[in-house]
Every structure is written in structure tokens, then in C-alpha cells.
KERO-780111 format. One record per residue: residue in one letter; x, y, z of N, C-alpha, C, CB in turn. Coordinates in steps of 0.1 Angstrom, whole numbers, plus 5000, padded with zeros to 4 digits. Each point is the difference from the previous one (the first is absolute). Glycine has a CB too. Layout:
aXYZXYZXYZXYZ/...
//
This chain:
m740988335821500249924992500649894995499550165002/s500349744996501049894998500049994981499449865028/r501850134969500749994988499049904989502750035014/d496649914993499149914995498750014996501349915011/q498150244995499250044996499250064989500949985016/d500450094979499650084987499849914987501450205009/i497549714994500149914986499250014991500749855012/m498250234990498950044988500450164993497849845014/s503550234986500550104999500150034988500849975018/s498949914975500450054986498749864992503650125003/q495549954993498549914996500550034988497650035016/p501949874972499950064986499050094999500949824990/s498750214993499350144998499149914992501850255000/a497949675003498749894992498950104991500049805024/n500250164965497950084995499349925004500050104979/f498849905028499049905013499150004988500250085032/e499650004959498850004988499949854988500550315002/g500249585004499849904994501250054986497149925012/a503950084988500750074985500649895003500350264994/a500349655019501249974996499149814999502750255013/l496449754985499449904998499950004988499149995018/s501749924975499749954987498649974993502149925007/a497750074980499249964994500249804999499950314988/n501149695012499949854992501149945016500050054961/d499949995051499949945012501449955000497549945002/q503450164995501849915000500149965014501750164982/y497849935025500649935017499749885002499750195012/l499349744982499449875000500849904997498350094995/e502549954991500949904995501650015006498450004976/e502149875024501550005006501050074988499749755016/p501550324989500549975011499150065012502249994989/l497350165005499750125010498749945011500950224979/a498449675018499149935008500449995012499349894983/t502050035012500549965019500450085008500749814996/r500050294998500550105009498850125006502549964986/v496350065003498950065006499449945012499650084979/r500149765023499349945010501350035012498249804983/a503450145011500450075017500150085003500849915003/d499150194988499850165012498850055004501750094990/l497049825003498950015009500349935013498650014980/k501649915021500749935014499950085009501449884991/k500550185003500350095008499150105006501849974989/h497850105001498450115002499549965014499050014972/y500449875025499049965010500649985015498749894981/f502850055017500550025014500250105003500849855000/a499450284991500750125010498550085006502750054984/v496249925006498450065009499949925012498550064979/q501849835020499949925012500550015014499949904983/e501450125012500950045009499950145006501349854989/g498050225005499650165003499349975015499350124972/a499449845024499249945015500649945010498649974988/y502349955007500449885009501050085009499649784982/g501250285012501350075005499150145012502049954971/a496950095022499250135012499949905011498050194984/d501049745009499549925014500849975013498849904983/l502250025012501749955008500150155011501749854973/k498550255018500450045008499350145010501949864984/y496850165015499149995012500349885012498450084982/l501349805014500349885010501350035004498749814989/w502950265009501149985008499950145005501649824988/s497450255014499950125005499750005014499550074979/s501650005028499249985014499250045006501249975001/d498650214990498950055004498749984991501550175011/v498549764984499249974992498949845001501850184989/w498849705010499249894997501049915011498850054970/m502649995029500949875007499449935015502250154988/s497449735009499549935014501150025010498649834988/a500550195024501550025010499749875012500350344999/i500449615006500049905010500150055016501149864980/t497750115025499950125016500349885004498050235004/s502349625003499549915008500549884996498150135005/l502949855007500549824993499349914997501550005012/t496950014984499149914994498950044994500849875013/p499950254973499550054993498849954988502250105009/e497049974994498649954989500150044988498550015015/i500949964973499850024985498950115003500649754987/s499450375011499650135002498249974987503450175008/n497049754982498549974990500749904992498550244998/d500349714993500749924987500449994990499349945007/r500750234989500650054991501450065004497850044991/t502749975020501149995004500649845001499450235011/l499749684992500649864996500149984988499249915017/q500250094971499849974986501550124994496649945000/i503850165008501150074993501449945010498250234991/m501549655017501049975006500449874988499250105029/c500149854968500449894990500749974989498649995008/n501949944986501350024989501150065007498750044980/r501549995029501750055003500549895008499750265000/p501549734997501049945006500050015018501250064975/t498850045020500450045019499450105007502149954996/f498050075018499750125003500950145002498449835007/f501650274993501250105004499450105011501249994976/y499450015037499850075012501150044998498749915015/w501250254986500150135010500250025012499150034989/a502349985016500050015014499750155002501549805005/m498450225010499850165001501849944999497350185018/s503149864982501750075002500450064983501049785022/a498050124970500450064985498750134998501349724987/q497850305022499350094997500250165008498649784994/d500750314997500550165008499350005016500050174974/p501049855031499250005014499350085003501249925008/e498550204986499250075004498549984996502050135002/t498149834980498749974996499549884995500350194996/g500949695008500049874992499850004990499549945012/a500850184979500249934986501049934994499050144997/c500649754999501149934990500350084983499049765015/t502250224984500750074993499349924984502550075020/r497150004970499849974987500949944992498950165003/m502449904999501249954991499749845004502250245001/v497349705013500349844997499249954988500349975026/f498750074979499249924988500150044986498449955015/a502250174977501050004989500549914995500450135007/d500349845006501549895001500249904997500350075012/v498349834993499849915001498850014986501149955028/y498050084971499050024981501349984992497950245003/k503149844996500949954986501049925003499750204988/a500149785023501349875000498949854998502450145024/w496649854984499049884992499250014986499749965024/f500850184974499749944982501549954995498050194991/r502549855010501649954994500449855004500950255004/c498449725005499849845006499349964986499650015030/h499750044962499149954985500150024991499050005005/d502250094993500650104991498950054993502249904997/n497350155018499250174995498349924994502950204985/l496949725018498649964992499449865009501150084972/p498850005039499249905009498649965000501650085012/d498049794995498849964997499250075014500849764984/i498450385012500150105012498149934995502750295003/r496549624998498749985000499949935014499550004974/y499050045036499249965006501150035012498349854984/d502650285014500850075014501449975005497950005006/r502349914978501649935004500450115003500649794986/f500650205026501450085002500949945009499050214996/f502049875009501249905008499149995017502950114984/a496450045017499549975014499850075006500749875001/f497950105007499250095008500650085015498349844989/p501650225008500550155014498850025007501750174986/f499149805027499650045013500550115010499449794996/r500150295009501150095011499549985016500350224980/i501149745022499749975021499850145003501749805011/t497350194999499950085008500550005011498650034991/s501350005023500650035016499949915004499650195007/a498849784991499349865005500349864994498250165005/g502749864982500249864993501049925004499250094981/p501549845011500849935005501550084999498449794995/q501950235014501850045003501049924992499650035024/t500649854982501249914999499549914989500950015024/i500149924971500249864989498749915001502849975002/r497650015012499149915008498849995001501250015010/e498850124992498350065003499549994985500350215022/l500249884970499849954985499449884993501750135003/l499249775002500049874993498449985008503249894996/q496750135015498849955007498950084995501349925020/a498350244976499250054993499749924987500750215012/h500449764985499649994983499749864994501750204996/a498549735018499449844998499050024999501049875011/y498050205003498550005003499550084991500049965023/m500750164971499150084990500049894986500750285009/c499749644985500549894996498449914998502950025015/d497849914997498549885003498850105001501349795019/r498550294982498350085000499850024985500150155025/a501149874968499550094988500249854987501250335010/f499549524996499949954992498349885004503250084994/s496749955018498649945005498950104993500849905025/r499550184978498550104991500249964981500350305022/m500649724977499949984984499749854995501950204997/e498649715014499349864994498549955003502349935002/s497050185008498850015001499050044990500950015019/i499550134975499850034988500049914987500750165013/r500449794984500249954991498849865000502650134999/s497449795014499349934997498050025003502849885002/g497350234999498550044996499650015016499449874974/e501150105039499350015007499550165010501049744995/v499750354999499750155002499950074991500850005015/s499150104981499450064989501350145002496849905000/s503250194988501350085005500150094983501549775022/i499050344976500050104992501149954996498850175007/i502249764993500849904990499449944990501249965016/c497349974985499649924993499250084986500049825023/q500050304981499650094987500550014988499650115014/g501649874988501250034984499549854992503050155013/k497049874976500149834987501249935006499350124972/h501750005029501249895004500649965010500450064986/w498349935026500750035017500749875002498050165014/r502149744978500349865003501750034998497349854990/r503150265006501250024996500850025010499250074983/f499950005029501050055009500249925017499350254985/n502049705011500649865011501050095006499949744985/l500050245030500850055007501149915002498450135007/l502649904987501749894994500449945011501250154983/p498949735023500749915009501950115002498149684987/l501950395004501750015000500150135014500649954965/c497850125037500250095004499750015019499650084972/r500649775029499649985014501449945003497349955000/a503650014992501449934999501050165004499449764977/i500850345013500950115004498850124998502749894990/v498450205023499250115001501350124994498149895024/v501450224977501350124998499550085010500850024973/l500150045036500250065013500950154993500349735019/y499250404976500750114998500250085014499149994975/d502250075025500049995014500750145003500049725003/e500950364982500750115001500050114995500849875005/r499050255000499350114997501350054990498150065025/l501849974961501950084996499150134999502249824981/d498750275015499650104992499750024991500750045008/h499150084982499249974987501250034991497450075005/p502749854985501250004991500150104993500149804999/e501450255001500450064992499750014982501349965021/r498450174974499249974984502050024990496150185003/e503349694988500950044993500650104991499449845006/s501650154990500450184990498850024988503149975000/d496249964995498850014995498750035009501249874985/g499350145026498350075008499349874999499650284991/y500549645007499349845005500449945010499649944981/l499949995024500149905014500249834987497650185027/s503449744980500549914997499549895007501650134995/l497149815003499549865003500549895003498950074990/d502149945000501249825001500850075009500349854975/k500150275027501150005012498850005011502750154989/d496649915015499350015014499749855005498950254993/v500049654995500049915007501349915001497750034995/d503650005003501349955003500250065017501149994970/r498850115026500550065018498849965010501450244992/r497749755008498649955007500449855007498150144979/t501449835033500149885004498549945007502850055002/a497549814996498549905010500849905004497550014986/v501249945026500449905006499049874995501250165021/l499749744973498949904998500249925010499750004978/i498749925027500449895012499149914995500650115022/l499749764977499249944998499149925014501450024977/t497349915020499449995011499649845002499450274998/g501349664995500249825003498549954994501750005027/h497750104968498849974994499649914983499950245017/n500649704979500449904987499049964993501749925010/s497350024995498649924997499550114992499549855021/g500450074964499550054989501050034990498350085012/l503349914993500650054990500949864993500050275013/s500549764974500649904995500849905006499850144986/a501149955025501950015004499850115012501749974972/p498549975042500750115008500850144996500149795010/v499450314995500750114998501750005003497750115005/d503049954993501650015008500350134995501149744998/f500650335010500250064993501150004996498650075007/d502449804989501149984995500350074985499649795016/s499250234979500550084990500250125001499249874991/i500650185014500150195006501150015009497550055002/r503449845001500650025014501050104997499849775011/s500650234978501450094991499750125005500449894975/s497750185022500550095001499450085014500549964975/a499749935035499550075012500550085003499449875006/l499750235001501350125009499350015018500550224972/p500149875035499449995013499449975008500350064995/i498849865009498650015003499950135009499649735000/a500950335011499950105007498749995004501650124990/r497849805019499349985007500149935014499450034979/d500150025032500749965012498549885003501850285011/d497549744980499049845003500049874989498250175012/a503249884980500149834989499849915009501750044983/d499449975028500449865007499449935008501750064999/t496449984999498949945006499849884992499050225009/i501449814978499849914992500749874991499050185005/d500949764988501149904992500750114993498749754995/a503050245005500350134996499849934982502050145025/s497649754973500249974984498750034994501849825002/s496950225007498750084992500050154999498749815008/v502750234994499550194998501750024993497850125029/i501949974965501050084994499750114992501049825003/r500250305003499450124990500750024987499550135021/v500049904966500550034988499350134995500749754995/s500950264992498550124998498849984994501450134999/l497650005001498550014996500249904986499250285012/k501949764980499949934986500149864998501050194994/t499949735013500049945003499149905008501550134991/a497349915021499049985004499049944988500750175018/v499049924975499350074990500149814990501050365003/q500349644988500649894997499749875003501350144999/f499349875014500049865008498549914996501550135023/i497550004987498849994998499349924987500550215014/t499749904978499349984986500849854996499650304991/k501349655005500149934997499749835012501150224981/l498949845031498849865005498649984997501050025017/q498750104980498350004994500449914989498750265005/q502349794985499649934985500849845001500050274984/r500849695026500249865004498449934996502150065021/e497050034992498949925008499250004987499950095029/e500050004967499050044983500349804990501050434995/s500649585001500849944995499749835003501450245002/a498549785014499749835003498549954999502150005017/s497150124983498149985002500049964988498850195015/s500349654986499349984989499350084990499949875014/s499850234995498850134994500450124999498349905009/p503050154992500350145007498750154997503049884995/k496750084993499050074994498649945000501750074987/p497849915024498649925002498750054988500849985031/v498849924967498850004987498850065004500849804990/e498850315001499150085010498649935002501250224992/l498349755019499149945008498450014999502150025012/d498050134984498750084998499449994990500650145010/n498149854992499249984986500849894987499150275007/l501349644994501249914993498449984986502549825027/d496650154977499049914993499650124989499049825021/e500550334981500050104995500950044995498950035010/p500750084974501150034989499950145008499749834973/r501350235026500050105006499750144988501749855021/k497550234989498850084990501350174999496549865013/r503750184976500850145002499050094997502449944993/i497650185015499150074998500450124994499049905017/l502350104986500650184990501549884997499150365018/w501449714972500949944992501450005011498750084973/e501450015034501249995009499849945014500950204988/d497849705014500049965012500449864994498150165015/v503549834987501049874997500749975016500950074971/d499349835027501349955012501250004998498749875007/n501650114982501750024999500450074987500549775014/a500950234986500250044987499949984984500950035017/d499349844983499649954987498549994996502149875004/e496950165005498550034998499750154996499549815018/y501550234991499950194993500349994988500850155019/a500849844977500649984990499049974986502049935018/e497349934984498949974990498750055001501149814998/a498650325009498750045005500350134988499449915033/v501650154974500650094990499950014989501050005011/l499649894977499949934985499249974995501249945002/d497250065008499349924997498750124995501149775016/r499050254970499250134995500250155004498649844999/p502850195000500150135009499650114995501549925011/h498050084973499250094996498850035004501149954985/e498449975022498550025015500150105007499749795006/s501550205001500150075010500950095002499049865005/r500750334998501150025001501050025013499050054982/d500849875027500949995009501149894999498350105011/k501549804979500549864993501050084992497849834996/q501750285000501150084986500850095004498449994984/l501050105031500750075010501649915000497350065017/v502149824993501049915001501149914986498249995021/l501250024971500849904989500950124993498049794994/n501750335007500350094994501450045005497550044995/y502550015022501049965008501149934999498550035008/v500849844990501649884996500349984987499649845019/l499750184971500650054990500850114994498649885003/e500750235007500950144999501549975008497650175000/r502449765009501549945008500849964990499049915021/i500550024969500849874994500750094989498349775005/e500450334989501050094996500750054999499349984998/m500650045015501350155011501249864995498550195034/e501349704972501249955001501150004991498849905012/k500050064975500850004982500450164999498349804984/r501250255019501050144998500950025007498650114996/g501649845015501450005009499750135010502049904979/e497050125023499450075013499849925015498950134980/v501849925029500049965010498549955008502150134996/v497549785006498749965001500249905013499350034974/l500050085040500649945014499049865000500850275016/p499349604991499249905003499350035012501449874989/e497350105005498950035011500249865013498050124977/t503049785022499649935014501450075011498749724987/v502150365012500950005005499950035017500550044976/i499949995032499149935010500250165013500549634993/g498650405012500150125006499650104997501349935005/h497650084983499550144996498949995006501050054979/h497949895036499150074997499950065018498849854975/w502850185033499550065012500650144994500149795021/p499250334985500250144997501550025009497150084996/g503350034998501150015008500450045016500150044977/s498250035026499649995013500049885009499050164992/w501049715001500249885011501549975006497949894986/v502850215000501849925010500450124997500949724995/
//
């Protein structure tokens, strides 16, 4: 169990029968209204992160969903996998040397480390819509690439296939399950994933627990290392990628095959530095883009029809939906009373744990 896991241990004991909803709707008046809307948005994010974190855990679980690289010419198994590869600035390749030699398992601590580090790069409130995350993981098998040069070859082949397939889908040339979602055009393979890859190649012992019995993800992400490799494919980027900004953080490469490629194209750094560096690169690309968050192209001429009040696309819509005639819905009353009671607890000086602290969605057995 990580220290960050125990987020919801202190819950407000709100009266969920509507007592907190006063007749004069004071929660709609300033200054309380601003605070209520802000807390409703945080609540929305916490709920969304619950499902998001659970999905990612399975994707990064080597014995459940993690995709395997079984040749030097790897194919994308299906369009659902292709969709999940979208909106991720790099691919995370798990070398055999980092896997359990008997079972091929990949330690779940790495996912926990990456998850928290990536959230911190976004002040713990990243945009997690449309499967956005730091990387898509691949487990390399004995039939897959074993050297850096072979990895670059396999990566280039897979990217060519993936980008070609996605272009055929977007142009309407082929039909795909990807097109079934109302926001399917929001899923894009990012140019940066062709330019840089992460190779995780060290198998470390499980970390020691702290004196309080918890594992420290902050310490663990610093002790783990990864090899970052530039592919030389900078098409579609605002500027070429180089390692100049992190040269001072470089660690010994400790790989016999590193001298088979340009020395300026490979570097070993802490896993924390790797996450921060690639996240900053993607933020650079989004800032340089004329439309970093593209306008929704689906059904632009049709007003969106909301079937249920919670059928919303973002935190702002969620807050307004809850505040729209909350007396008419018990579910809205539950949510609003929960938020109001947390505010009252804070006024009374009681400890109220924030809903958006990262790490509470993996059970102790995961790490």
C-alpha cells in the first residue's frame, strides 16, 4: 500500500436526505457559490479518475492486458489497442531484463511511480479525457527486439503501420470500432511518440517500506532508471528533440549496445526525470500547435442531447448540471450535500482529505 492510497479514509457524514439544501438556496449565492462549483469540479475529477486509474492498471498489468512485442515487425492486434495508443507522447518498452525471469511479470511499482509522477507534472489535475497518459506500455518477449537498434527498427515499423491504419480510419477508407464513440476524432496518434521511446531495462528489488509501513513512490521513482532513445523522426514536431536540457541528470548507460547508435540519441536518467522530460516535450508541442485541443468535429451542427443529467463531457458541465434544480433529483442531492458537508467540516476546523490526491485507486496488492 502506498501512502497516497489512503485518500478516502475520512468521509463527511452528511445527511443525505436533503437537509443541507436550504430553502433559500444559499449555495447559489456568492461567495459560497464559487466554492461549491469549484468543489463540484474536484468531485467530478475524482470520480473520473477512479475509472481512469482502474483501466490504466489493467493496461500496465503484464499478466492481463499489456501488449507484447513478439517480433521485429510487430502488428497492432486490433483497433481498440490502436485507439488506446492515441494521445500518449511515447511508448514504454519493457525489456526482458526488467521482467521476472520465471514468469515474465513486470512489477506494478513502475506503473504506480509513473502514474504519480505524471500527475504531479500537471499539478495533480491533468486532462485525462480520451485516454491521455504518459505512455503506452509494451512487454518485449524473447522473439522481440533485444538491442537498441532492433528496438528502433521494430518501433518504426509499428508506428508506420499504426499511423497508416489511423489515417485510413479517419479518411473513411475503412470502417472501425474506433468510429463508434461520439468523440472518436479526439483520438490521435501523437507525432512525439515516433520521435522518442522509453526502454525500461532494470529489474530492482521491491523497495523497503517506510517506518509507517507505507511505500514511498517519490523515493522509488527516483531510484529507478530508464533509457530514453531518440529515433530521429521529428516530422510533425514544432522542433527537433534533443537531450541538452537533461544532460546534467545523465546516468551511466550501462548497455553494451549503446555504442551502435549516435551517442547524442541515447541517455539514461531516473524514471522521474524521464516522465518530466517527455511531459514537458508534449506540453511544448501543445503550446506550439494552433489548436492543441481540437474542436470537436462530430455532430457540430446538432445540439447535444443529454439523456441523463450526469451525461456531461467536462467538469464545468457537471457542476452546472448538479446545480440545475437539485431538489428534483436524489442523486444530485447526494452529490451536493456531500460537497456542502465537506465545506462545513472545513469551517469547523476538521480534517478534510482532498479528493484529488493521487494514488488512491490501486489497492495495496498492486504494489
